[in-house]
LUMMARVO-430946 format. One record per residue (C-alpha): residue in one letter; z negated, y, x negated. Coordinates in steps of 0.05 Angstrom, whole numbers, padded with zeros to 5 digits, always signed. Each point is the difference from the previous one (the first is absolute). Last residue first. Example, Ala and Ser with C-alpha at 12.3 -4.5 7.8 and 13.67 -1.06 7.14 Angstrom:
2
S-00143-00021-00273 A-00013-00069+00027 
***
This chain:
89
G+00780+00204-00447 K+00037+00052-00042 S+00027+00036+00061 Q-00070+00000+00029 Q-00026+00042-00058 L+00054+00052+00007 D-00009+00004+00075 I-00075+00008-00010 M+00011+00055-00051 W+00050+00037+00045 K-00047-00005+00059 M-00057+00027-00043 I+00043+00059-00021 D+00020+00015+00072 Q-00073-00004+00022 F-00019+00048-00057 V+00053+00048+00026 S-00029-00005+00070 T-00068+00021-00028 N+00020+00072-00010 L-00065+00028-00029 S-00018+00071+00019 Y+00009+00067-00035 V-00019+00068+00028 I+00031+00065-00023 N-00047+00055+00019 Q+00008+00073+00023 G+00007-00021+00073 R+00009-00074+00003 R+00064-00019-00038 E+00014-00074+00002 V+00020-00048-00055 W+00006-00075+00010 V-00011-00044-00061 L+00033-00062-00030 G+00070+00023+00018 A+00024-00003-00073 Q+00017+00074+00003 K-00071+00015+00026 L-00032-00040-00056 L+00043+00037-00050 N-00019+00066+00031 L-00074-00017-00003 H+00006-00017-00074 N+00035+00067-00013 S-00053+00037+00040 I-00054-00033-00041 S+00033+00026-00064 P+00008+00069+00032 K-00074-00001+00018 T-00019-00011-00073 M-00037-00062-00022 D-00071-00027+00002 F+00007-00036+00066 N-00040-00010+00064 D+00002+00075+00019 A+00077-00006+00001 I-00004-00045+00062 E-00044+00049+00037 G+00047+00057-00020 A+00062-00038+00025 T-00035-00010+00066 L-00027-00068+00018 D+00012-00050+00057 G-00043-00062+00003 N-00036-00054-00040 K+00066-00032-00023 L+00018+00069-00026 L-00045-00006-00061 D+00031-00066-00019 L+00069+00031+00007 I-00020+00056-00048 K-00028-00053-00048 R+00066-00037+00001 R+00036+00066-00015 T-00045+00012-00060 P+00010-00072-00024 D+00076+00007-00001 S+00043-00061+00017 L-00010+00010+00074 A+00051+00057+00003 K+00052-00043-00037 F-00015-00058+00047 A+00010+00044+00061 D+00064+00030-00027 N+00028-00069-00015 V-00020-00026+00070 S+00042+00056+00028 M-00021+00057+00044 
***
């Protein structure tokens, strides 16, 4: 995970909405897709980008792929932002 990958993933409103859904708990790919009016392959692409950026954890549970929020990445981003702000102080 790089900060660049995280910011790139966060730049898309669909991916931000997916993260917003996950803040309430783990969801399957199908449950996530049910919240959007787009094809499952499109949602899968968004989920893959979030995974590559390290913003979500992915776990297979039986037949389902379950996604959860990786809060440690957000902590890393916040630390980077605080460090950046303090260097200007």
